[in-house]
C-alpha positions as CSV (number, residue, x, y, z in Angstrom):
1,M,-35.7,13.9,1.6
2,S,-37.8,10.9,2.7
3,E,-36.5,7.4,3.1
4,V,-37.7,4.8,0.6
5,R,-38.0,1.1,1.1
6,L,-37.0,-1.2,-1.8
7,A,-36.5,-4.9,-2.1
8,A,-33.1,-6.1,-3.5
9,E,-31.6,-9.4,-4.5
10,Q,-28.0,-10.4,-4.3
11,R,-26.4,-11.2,-7.6
12,T,-24.1,-14.2,-8.0
13,E,-23.3,-13.7,-11.7
14,F,-21.1,-10.9,-12.9
15,G,-19.9,-9.4,-16.2
16,K,-21.6,-7.9,-19.2
17,G,-23.6,-11.0,-20.1
18,A,-24.9,-11.3,-16.6
19,A,-25.8,-7.6,-16.5
20,R,-27.8,-7.9,-19.7
21,R,-29.7,-10.9,-18.3
22,T,-30.4,-9.0,-15.1
23,R,-31.8,-6.1,-17.1
24,R,-33.9,-8.4,-19.3
25,A,-35.4,-9.8,-16.1
26,G,-36.7,-6.2,-15.3
27,K,-34.0,-5.5,-12.8
28,I,-31.0,-3.1,-12.6
29,P,-27.5,-4.3,-11.7
30,A,-26.2,-2.4,-8.6
31,V,-23.2,-2.4,-6.2
32,L,-23.5,-1.5,-2.5
33,Y,-20.2,-0.4,-0.9
34,G,-18.9,1.6,2.0
35,H,-17.8,1.5,5.7
36,G,-15.0,-0.9,4.8
37,S,-17.4,-3.8,4.0
38,D,-17.0,-6.0,1.0
39,P,-19.1,-4.7,-2.0
40,K,-22.4,-6.4,-2.4
41,H,-23.6,-7.0,-6.0
42,L,-27.4,-6.5,-6.1
43,A,-30.3,-6.4,-8.5
44,L,-32.9,-3.7,-8.0
45,P,-36.4,-3.7,-9.4
46,A,-36.1,-1.4,-12.5
47,L,-39.6,0.2,-12.5
48,E,-39.6,0.9,-8.7
49,F,-36.1,2.3,-8.7
50,A,-36.8,4.5,-11.8
51,R,-39.8,5.9,-9.9
52,V,-37.7,6.6,-6.9
53,V,-35.2,8.6,-9.0
54,R,-38.1,10.5,-10.6
55,E,-39.7,11.4,-7.3
56,H,-36.7,11.8,-5.1
57,G,-33.8,12.6,-7.4
58,H,-30.3,11.1,-7.7
59,N,-29.6,11.5,-3.9
60,A,-32.4,9.2,-2.8
61,V,-31.8,7.3,0.4
62,L,-33.0,3.7,0.3
63,T,-33.8,1.1,2.9
64,L,-32.8,-2.0,1.1
65,A,-34.3,-5.3,2.1
66,I,-31.6,-7.9,1.3
67,G,-32.1,-11.5,2.4
68,G,-34.1,-10.6,5.5
69,E,-31.8,-7.7,6.5
70,N,-32.2,-4.0,6.0
71,E,-29.4,-1.8,4.8
72,L,-29.5,2.0,4.6
73,A,-28.0,3.3,1.3
74,L,-27.5,6.5,-0.5
75,T,-27.9,6.6,-4.3
76,K,-24.4,7.7,-5.4
77,T,-24.2,7.2,-9.2
78,V,-26.9,6.4,-11.7
79,T,-25.6,5.4,-15.1
80,T,-28.2,5.8,-17.9
81,H,-27.9,4.5,-21.5
82,P,-27.0,7.4,-23.7
83,L,-29.5,6.6,-26.4
84,K,-32.2,4.4,-25.0
85,N,-32.5,6.3,-21.7
86,Y,-32.9,3.3,-19.4
87,I,-30.9,2.9,-16.2
88,E,-27.9,0.6,-16.8
89,H,-26.2,0.5,-13.4
90,V,-26.4,2.0,-10.0
91,D,-23.7,2.6,-7.3
92,L,-25.0,2.7,-3.7
93,L,-23.2,4.0,-0.7
94,L,-23.8,2.3,2.7
95,V,-24.7,4.9,5.3
96,Q,-25.8,5.1,8.9
97,R,-28.5,7.2,10.5
98,G,-27.0,10.5,11.6
99,E,-24.0,10.1,9.3
100,K,-23.0,13.1,7.2
101,V,-22.4,12.6,3.5
102,T,-21.2,14.8,0.7
103,V,-23.7,15.2,-2.2
104,D,-24.3,17.5,-5.2
105,I,-27.6,19.4,-4.8
106,P,-29.3,21.1,-7.7
107,V,-29.3,25.0,-7.6
108,V,-32.6,26.5,-8.8
109,V,-32.6,30.2,-9.7
110,T,-35.9,32.0,-8.9
111,G,-37.2,35.5,-9.6
112,E,-36.5,38.0,-12.4
113,A,-33.4,40.3,-12.6
114,Q,-33.8,43.9,-13.7
115,S,-34.7,44.5,-17.3
116,G,-31.8,44.8,-19.7
117,T,-29.8,42.1,-17.9
118,L,-28.4,38.7,-18.8
119,V,-28.4,36.0,-16.1
120,N,-25.6,33.4,-16.3
121,Q,-25.9,30.4,-14.0
122,E,-22.3,29.3,-13.8
123,V,-23.0,25.9,-12.0
124,M,-26.1,23.7,-11.9
125,T,-25.2,21.9,-8.7
126,V,-23.3,22.7,-5.5
127,S,-21.6,20.2,-3.2
128,V,-22.7,20.1,0.4
129,D,-22.3,18.0,3.6
130,A,-25.7,16.9,5.0
131,E,-27.1,14.1,7.2
132,A,-28.0,11.1,5.0
133,L,-31.7,11.3,6.0
134,H,-31.9,15.1,5.7
135,I,-30.5,15.8,2.2
136,P,-32.3,18.9,0.6
137,D,-34.0,18.3,-2.7
138,Q,-32.6,21.6,-4.1
139,I,-31.2,24.9,-3.0
140,E,-33.0,28.0,-4.3
141,V,-31.3,31.3,-5.0
142,S,-33.3,34.5,-5.7
143,I,-32.2,37.0,-8.3
144,D,-35.4,39.1,-8.0
145,G,-34.6,42.7,-8.9
146,A,-30.9,42.0,-9.2
147,A,-28.9,44.8,-11.0
148,P,-26.1,44.3,-13.5
149,G,-22.9,43.4,-11.8
150,T,-24.6,41.3,-9.2
151,Q,-22.7,38.1,-8.3
152,I,-23.9,35.3,-6.1
153,H,-21.3,33.1,-4.6
154,A,-21.5,29.8,-2.8
155,S,-21.2,31.5,0.5
156,D,-24.3,33.6,-0.3
157,L,-26.5,30.6,-0.5
158,T,-29.1,30.0,2.2
159,L,-28.7,26.4,3.4
160,P,-31.1,24.4,5.5
161,S,-30.1,23.8,9.1
162,G,-27.4,21.1,9.5
163,V,-26.2,21.5,5.9
164,T,-22.8,23.0,5.2
165,L,-20.9,23.9,2.0
166,A,-18.4,21.3,0.7
167,V,-17.0,23.8,-1.9
168,D,-15.0,27.0,-1.7
169,G,-17.3,29.8,-0.6
170,D,-15.9,32.1,-3.3
171,A,-17.2,29.7,-6.1
172,L,-19.4,31.8,-8.4
173,I,-23.0,30.4,-8.7
174,V,-24.8,33.2,-10.6
175,A,-23.7,36.4,-12.4
176,V,-26.0,39.1,-13.6
177,N,-24.6,41.2,-16.4
178,D,-25.8,43.9,-18.8
179,A,-27.5,42.3,-21.8
180,P,-25.6,42.8,-25.0
181,T,-27.2,45.4,-27.4
182,A,-28.4,44.6,-30.9
183,A,-25.4,46.5,-32.2
184,Q,-23.0,44.5,-30.1
185,L,-24.6,41.2,-31.2
186,E,-24.4,42.4,-34.9
187,G,-20.7,43.3,-34.4
188,E,-20.0,39.8,-33.0
189,E,-21.7,38.1,-36.0
190,T,-19.7,40.3,-38.4
191,T,-16.5,39.4,-36.7
192,S,-17.2,35.7,-36.7
193,E,-18.1,35.7,-40.4
194,A,-15.1,37.7,-41.5
195,P,-12.7,35.6,-43.7
196,A,-9.3,34.7,-42.2
197,D,-6.3,36.5,-43.5
198,D,-4.5,34.7,-46.4
199,E,-1.1,33.9,-45.1
200,S,0.3,32.4,-48.4
């Protein structure tokens, strides 16, 4: 994952009213913390940061220009408005070059399992430890030709060099099962539509 430069301003006003004014000015309220330093309250350019998230995902690493100094930061939490879909707030974690961080990486399933199967992806992301400047964009897992009964666990994932699991290796990622037959599906519908027993 590439490093992105972004200009940031320090905020001196706090609270909901101040956050609304920051957003009206085309900026996003953010907090930078980590390494035992006092949290810094920042304002990030909204359009530029939204583009960074689109292109680099929620684990983007930023070089923040703050008052003539540069700080390296990992995007830790992006809070989006549930209805209007704009970014309301960002939490940033101060990092150093070469430092390992724990992040959640998207798991992408590729390939086609055998016909007559049903593929269940149990988790959408997996936690890993990776160097801040070498966080993978995603981890791919192939189910090409997988037979019913196939299970892929976290320990089966192929991770890039320098990246290690931060979850139990037994954690189930993908399960390939026999697809239910039409008769089984019809039986389930009949069962679910059956009236409850009258207990009176």
